[in-house]
C-alpha positions in Angstrom: -48.0 -102.9 58.7 -45.9 -106.7 60.2 -42.2 -107.5 59.9 -43.9 -111.0 57.8 -44.7 -108.6 55.2 -41.6 -109.6 52.9 -42.1 -106.6 49.9 -42.8 -104.7 52.6 -39.5 -105.6 54.5 -37.6 -105.6 51.3 -39.2 -101.6 50.3 -37.4 -100.6 53.7 -34.3 -102.2 53.0 -34.1 -100.4 49.6 -35.4 -96.6 51.3 -32.7 -97.4 54.5 -35.9 -96.9 56.5 -34.3 -99.4 59.2 -33.2 -96.6 61.9 -36.7 -94.7 61.6 -38.8 -98.6 62.5 -40.7 -98.3 65.8 -42.4 -101.1 67.7 -45.1 -100.4 69.7 -45.9 -101.7 74.0 -47.3 -104.6 74.7 -48.9 -104.9 70.8 -50.0 -108.2 72.1 -51.7 -107.5 74.6 -55.6 -106.9 71.9 -58.9 -106.5 73.3 -62.2 -107.1 72.8 -65.3 -106.0 73.8 -67.3 -108.9 75.9 -70.6 -108.5 77.6 -70.4 -104.6 78.1 -66.4 -104.6 79.1 -62.6 -105.4 77.3 -61.8 -108.7 77.5 -58.4 -110.1 76.4 -57.8 -112.1 73.4 -56.0 -114.9 74.3 -52.7 -115.4 72.4 -52.2 -118.7 73.1 -53.9 -122.4 73.6 -53.5 -122.0 77.0 -54.7 -118.0 77.6 -58.0 -119.6 75.0 -59.1 -122.1 77.7 -58.4 -119.8 80.5 -60.5 -117.2 78.7 -64.7 -115.7 78.7 -63.8 -114.7 75.5 -65.1 -118.0 74.1 -67.6 -120.6 75.1 -67.1 -124.2 76.5 -68.2 -124.9 73.9 -66.5 -123.1 70.5 -63.1 -123.6 72.7 -63.9 -127.4 72.2 -65.4 -126.6 67.9 -61.6 -125.1 68.2 -59.8 -128.1 69.4 -61.5 -130.1 67.4 -61.5 -129.1 63.8 -58.2 -130.6 62.8 -60.0 -133.9 63.7 -63.7 -132.9 62.2 -61.9 -131.2 58.5 -59.1 -134.0 57.9 -59.5 -134.5 55.0 -58.9 -132.0 52.1 -61.6 -130.9 50.6 -63.5 -132.7 47.5 -63.6 -129.3 46.4 -59.6 -129.7 45.8 -60.8 -133.0 43.0 -62.9 -131.0 40.3 -64.6 -128.2 39.4 -65.9 -126.1 42.6 -68.9 -125.3 42.7 -70.7 -121.6 42.4 -72.1 -122.1 46.4 -68.3 -122.2 47.4 -66.7 -119.9 44.6 -69.1 -117.3 46.3 -69.3 -118.4 49.9 -68.9 -116.0 53.1 -66.0 -115.7 55.3 -69.1 -115.7 57.8 -70.2 -119.2 56.7 -66.7 -120.4 56.2 -65.3 -120.0 59.7 -69.3 -121.0 61.2 -69.1 -124.4 59.7 -65.5 -124.9 60.8 -65.4 -123.0 64.5 -69.2 -122.3 64.8 -71.4 -119.2 65.2 -69.7 -117.6 68.1 -66.2 -117.8 66.2 -67.6 -115.4 64.1 -69.3 -113.3 66.0 -66.8 -112.1 68.6 -63.4 -112.7 66.3 -64.0 -113.1 63.3 -66.7 -110.2 62.8 -64.2 -107.2 65.2 -61.3 -108.7 63.5 -62.3 -108.0 59.7 -64.6 -104.9 60.3 -61.2 -103.1 62.1 -59.2 -104.0 59.3 -61.2 -103.3 56.5 -64.5 -101.5 57.2 -66.5 -105.1 56.0 -68.4 -108.2 57.9 -68.3 -111.9 57.7 -71.6 -112.0 55.8 -70.7 -109.4 52.9 -67.1 -110.7 52.3 -66.1 -113.5 49.6 -64.1 -115.9 51.7 -62.1 -116.3 48.9 -60.6 -113.2 48.0 -60.8 -112.1 51.6 -58.5 -114.3 52.6 -57.6 -116.4 49.6 -54.8 -118.1 52.0 -57.1 -119.8 54.3 -59.7 -120.2 51.0 -56.7 -122.3 49.4 -55.6 -124.1 52.5 -59.3 -125.6 53.0 -59.3 -127.0 49.7 -55.3 -128.9 50.3 -56.1 -129.7 53.6 -59.8 -130.2 55.1 -59.3 -128.3 58.1 -57.4 -124.9 58.1 -55.6 -125.4 61.4 -53.8 -128.2 60.0 -53.2 -126.6 56.7 -52.3 -123.7 58.6 -49.5 -125.4 61.2 -48.4 -127.7 58.0 -47.8 -124.5 56.2 -45.8 -122.8 58.3 -43.5 -126.1 59.1 -43.0 -126.2 55.3 -42.2 -122.5 54.8 -39.2 -122.5 57.8 -37.6 -125.5 56.1 -38.0 -124.4 52.4 -33.9 -123.1 51.4 -35.9 -121.1 48.5 -37.7 -118.8 51.2 -35.0 -118.7 53.8 -32.5 -117.5 51.5 -34.8 -114.9 50.2 -35.3 -113.3 53.5 -31.9 -111.9 53.9 -33.2 -109.9 57.2 -32.7 -113.3 59.0 -35.0 -114.0 62.3 -36.1 -110.1 62.4 -38.5 -111.0 59.7 -39.9 -114.7 60.6 -42.0 -112.8 62.9 -44.9 -111.3 62.7 -44.7 -108.1 64.8 -46.5 -105.1 63.5 -44.6 -101.8 63.2 -44.6 -97.7 62.6 -41.8 -95.2 62.3 -40.7 -92.7 63.8 -42.9 -89.9 62.1 -45.5 -92.1 61.5 -46.2 -93.7 58.4 -46.2 -90.7 56.6 -41.9 -91.2 56.4 -42.8 -93.8 54.5 -44.4 -91.9 51.6 -41.6 -88.9 52.3 -39.0 -91.6 51.8 -41.0 -92.9 48.4 -41.0 -89.2 47.4 -37.6 -88.6 47.9 -36.4 -91.2 45.9 -38.6 -90.9 42.9 -37.7 -87.1 43.5 -39.9 -84.6 43.3 -39.1 -83.3 39.9 -41.6 -87.2 39.0 -44.3 -86.7 41.7 -47.6 -84.3 40.9 -49.8 -83.3 43.1 -53.3 -82.4 42.7 -53.3 -83.3 39.5 -56.2 -85.1 37.8 -56.3 -86.9 34.7 -58.2 -85.5 32.1 -58.1 -88.7 29.2 -55.8 -91.4 28.7 -55.0 -92.2 25.3 -54.0 -95.6 23.2 -52.7 -94.8 20.1 -51.7 -98.9 19.8 -52.6 -99.7 16.0 -51.8 -103.1 15.6 -48.4 -103.0 17.3 -47.7 -102.1 20.4 -45.5 -98.6 19.5 -43.2 -96.4 21.5 -45.3 -93.5 23.3 -48.1 -95.8 23.0 -49.9 -93.4 25.6 -50.9 -90.0 26.0 -52.4 -88.1 28.7 -53.8 -85.1 29.8 -53.9 -83.4 33.1 -55.7 -80.7 34.8 -53.1 -79.5 37.4 -54.0 -77.3 40.5 -50.7 -77.0 41.8 -48.5 -74.9 40.1 -45.2 -77.2 39.8 -47.2 -79.3 37.8 -48.7 -77.3 35.4 -46.2 -78.0 32.7 -48.1 -81.1 32.3 -50.9 -79.4 31.8 -50.4 -80.3 27.8 -50.5 -83.8 26.7 -47.7 -85.8 27.2 -47.0 -89.4 25.4 -45.5 -92.7 28.0 -45.0 -96.1 26.6 -47.0 -97.8 29.6 -49.2 -96.8 32.4 -49.6 -98.0 35.7 -53.1 -97.6 37.3 -53.6 -97.0 40.6 -56.6 -95.2 41.1 -60.0 -96.6 42.6 -62.1 -98.3 39.8 -64.3 -95.3 40.6 -62.4 -93.2 39.1 -61.4 -94.6 36.6 -65.2 -95.1 35.4 -64.9 -91.7 35.2 -62.3 -91.1 33.0 -61.8 -90.0 28.9 -60.7 -93.8 28.0 -59.6 -94.1 24.5 -58.0 -96.3 21.4 -57.4 -95.9 18.2 -58.9 -92.9 18.3 -62.2 -94.6 19.4 -63.6 -94.2 23.0 -63.0 -97.3 25.3 -66.2 -97.3 27.2 -66.2 -99.4 30.5 -69.7 -100.1 30.4 -69.1 -103.9 31.6 -66.8 -102.9 34.5 -68.9 -103.7 37.5 -70.1 -101.3 40.5 -67.4 -101.7 43.4 -68.7 -101.2 46.1 -66.4 -99.0 48.8 -67.1 -99.0 52.7 -66.8 -95.4 54.6 -64.8 -94.3 57.2 -63.8 -92.0 59.6 -61.0 -92.2 62.0 -61.1 -89.7 65.4 -57.8 -89.2 67.2 -58.6 -87.9 70.8 -56.5 -87.0 73.6 -57.9 -87.4 77.3 -55.6 -86.5 80.5 -54.7 -89.4 82.3 -56.4 -88.4 85.4 -59.2 -88.4 83.2 -58.6 -92.0 82.3 -60.0 -94.4 85.0 -59.6 -97.4 83.6 -57.1 -97.5 81.2 -55.7 -100.3 79.2 -51.9 -102.0 78.2 -51.7 -102.8 74.7 -52.4 -102.2 71.6 -56.0 -101.1 71.4 -60.0 -102.8 72.0 -62.6 -104.0 69.2 -66.1 -103.8 69.2 -67.9 -107.1 67.8 -71.2 -105.8 65.9 -73.5 -107.3 68.9 -71.7 -105.6 71.1 -72.7 -102.5 69.9 -76.5 -103.8 69.0 -76.3 -104.8 73.5 -74.7 -102.3 74.4 -75.5 -99.0 72.7 -71.5 -98.9 71.1 -71.1 -96.7 68.1 -67.8 -97.8 67.1 -65.8 -100.7 65.2 -62.7 -99.7 67.9 -59.5 -97.6 69.2 -56.2 -97.4 69.0 -54.3 -97.0 72.2 -51.8 -95.0 70.5 -49.8 -93.5 73.1 -49.9 -96.8 74.9 -48.1 -98.6 71.7 -46.2 -95.4 71.3 -45.7 -93.3 74.4 -44.1 -90.5 72.4 -47.0 -89.3 70.6 -49.0 -87.4 73.5 -47.2 -85.6 76.3 -46.7 -87.6 79.5 -50.0 -86.3 81.5 -52.1 -87.5 78.5 -53.6 -90.5 76.7 -53.7 -89.9 72.8 -56.8 -92.8 71.7 -57.4 -93.3 67.4 -61.0 -94.5 67.0 -62.8 -95.7 64.1 -66.5 -95.6 63.1 -68.8 -96.5 59.8 -67.8 -99.2 57.8 -70.5 -101.6 56.2 -72.2 -101.9 59.8 -72.5 -97.9 60.2 -72.4 -96.5 57.4 -74.1 -93.2 57.8 -71.8 -92.7 61.1 -69.0 -92.8 58.6 -70.4 -89.0 57.5 -71.8 -87.5 60.4 -70.0 -84.0 61.4 -67.1 -84.0 63.6 -68.8 -82.4 66.7 -71.9 -86.1 66.3 -68.4 -88.1 66.1 -66.6 -86.4 68.8 -70.0 -87.5 71.5 -70.0 -90.2 70.0 -66.5 -91.9 70.3 -66.2 -89.8 74.1 -69.7 -91.9 75.1 -67.7 -95.4 74.1 -64.6 -94.4 75.8 -66.5 -92.8 78.7 -68.3 -97.3 78.7 -64.6 -99.0 77.5 -62.5 -97.1 79.6 -64.0 -95.0 82.1 -62.9 -91.7 80.3 -64.5 -88.5 82.2 -64.6 -85.0 80.3 -64.2 -84.1 77.4 -61.5 -84.3 75.2 -58.2 -81.6 75.3 -57.4 -82.6 71.4 -59.7 -84.0 68.8 -58.5 -84.6 64.8 -61.2 -86.2 62.1 -60.4 -87.8 59.2 -63.0 -88.6 56.6 -62.9 -91.4 54.0 -65.6 -91.9 51.6 -64.1 -94.8 49.8 -62.1 -96.3 52.3 -61.5 -99.8 51.5 -63.2 -101.8 48.4 -65.5 -104.5 49.7 -64.5 -107.8 48.2 -68.1 -109.2 48.2 -69.5 -112.7 47.0 -69.4 -111.2 43.0 -65.7 -110.1 43.5 -64.4 -112.0 40.7 -66.4 -110.5 38.4 -64.4 -107.2 38.9 -61.3 -109.1 39.1 -62.0 -110.5 35.6 -63.5 -106.7 34.5 -59.8 -105.6 35.2 -58.3 -108.6 33.6 -60.2 -107.5 30.2 -59.2 -103.8 30.5 -55.6 -105.1 30.6 -55.7 -107.5 27.8 -57.3 -104.6 26.2 -55.4 -102.0 26.6 -51.4 -102.6 26.1 -49.2 -100.9 27.6 -51.8 -100.4 30.5 -51.4 -102.3 34.3 -53.5 -101.6 37.8 -52.0 -101.9 41.0 -53.9 -101.4 43.8 -56.5 -102.6 47.0 -59.3 -103.4 44.2 -57.0 -105.9 42.7 -54.0 -107.8 45.2 -55.1 -107.1 48.7 -55.9 -104.7 51.4 -52.9 -104.2 53.8 -49.8 -102.4 53.4 -47.6 -105.4 52.6 -50.4 -106.6 49.8 -50.7 -102.7 48.1 -47.1 -102.9 47.5 -46.3 -106.5 46.3 -48.6 -105.2 44.2 -47.1 -102.2 42.7 -43.8 -104.0 42.3 -45.6 -106.4 40.2 -47.8 -104.4 38.3 -44.1 -102.9 37.8 -42.4 -106.2 36.6 -45.1 -106.3 33.7 -44.4 -103.1 32.5 -40.9 -104.1 32.7 -41.6 -107.6 30.8 -43.9 -105.5 28.6 -41.3 -103.1 27.2 -38.9 -105.6 26.6 -40.9 -107.5 24.5 -41.8 -104.7 22.7 -38.5 -103.5 22.0 -37.8 -107.3 20.6 -40.5 -106.5 18.5 -39.5 -103.6 16.7 -36.0 -105.4 15.8 -37.6 -108.3 14.7 -39.2 -106.1 11.8 
């Protein structure tokens, strides 16, 4: 998470987790692989000029972008064409900055944050802020600068940021005890009796018959947790917030007024698989350790140099307390849209692949002293070029099922802050729905 995510910051304040926040060491040192070796990503214009990450041609394209795209996009006036509505991330950034920027900066970034690739992702849905900046200003760089200046001078935004300068920085952080600390705090705040784990939703029934009614939803579940057995029978609720993946929602038995509510209009959502491998090595066995946040591997470099992983976080470099003093801890990601099959490989195979990549990049020798493997079959929804049809389907579900609200990374973004904001928005909509229903009832 980053401190510039206002919703996340507010949640942390509400939960009293400020003292548990943990900031990584040297987090601004980030690397990508270029010519088979880690290269420091430039963090400012001066270091960019000195960097070997981009060619002179690409550097020139970056500096000329404000001049070549200085006019606001003609798409801002009139109807936006279907071609531009479905433009890929790769096409967008290539138009503005050239192909090398896509291959060596954008590709590893989107792979490392969403498991996707530039040609499959929609710029409109994966980076809506940039898409809107182009429509308004023409130049992405000019738009970003002007937007930042506007935000700094906006008294409403300044007053809403109660934490002052600390929350104006785009600084990454975790918690002592890891991100699990946030989940534990949420669980404690909600109350153990209101959280039902290991519980599968069997059916959702909406009794809406023209006028929203109290207890209009009944839910039946199958609990594999003894503490949740009391929910095994149907219970009624006034509203439902759904955050399950759409692929799961499609399999649920949903009825409206006693008739099946068929979700055959919901498009198939492409979910990207991802494996995470945590490894530890003795410091004496890592011949070329790097200080910083981590290293990302562009797909071009994977192809050229036989690398198989998306990238690696230098976990113990960022948070020294997460490994013994004589060892380095690394967190490596495998899979995504480029390497779907590898994501589901057994631990033994992934251990070999990860060790091989770390040997090439960090000079690792021998075998890891510790290995932990986590696999997500459906790690991220792919915000593809036709993803608008998915969002339209979600809107249709919410419109046709009174008291049903959808939230989560299928709708409002993949980042932790975006997901928190999505949940808050859904909660506000539930409150408005219940208030409107009460007013409607009082008028009769």
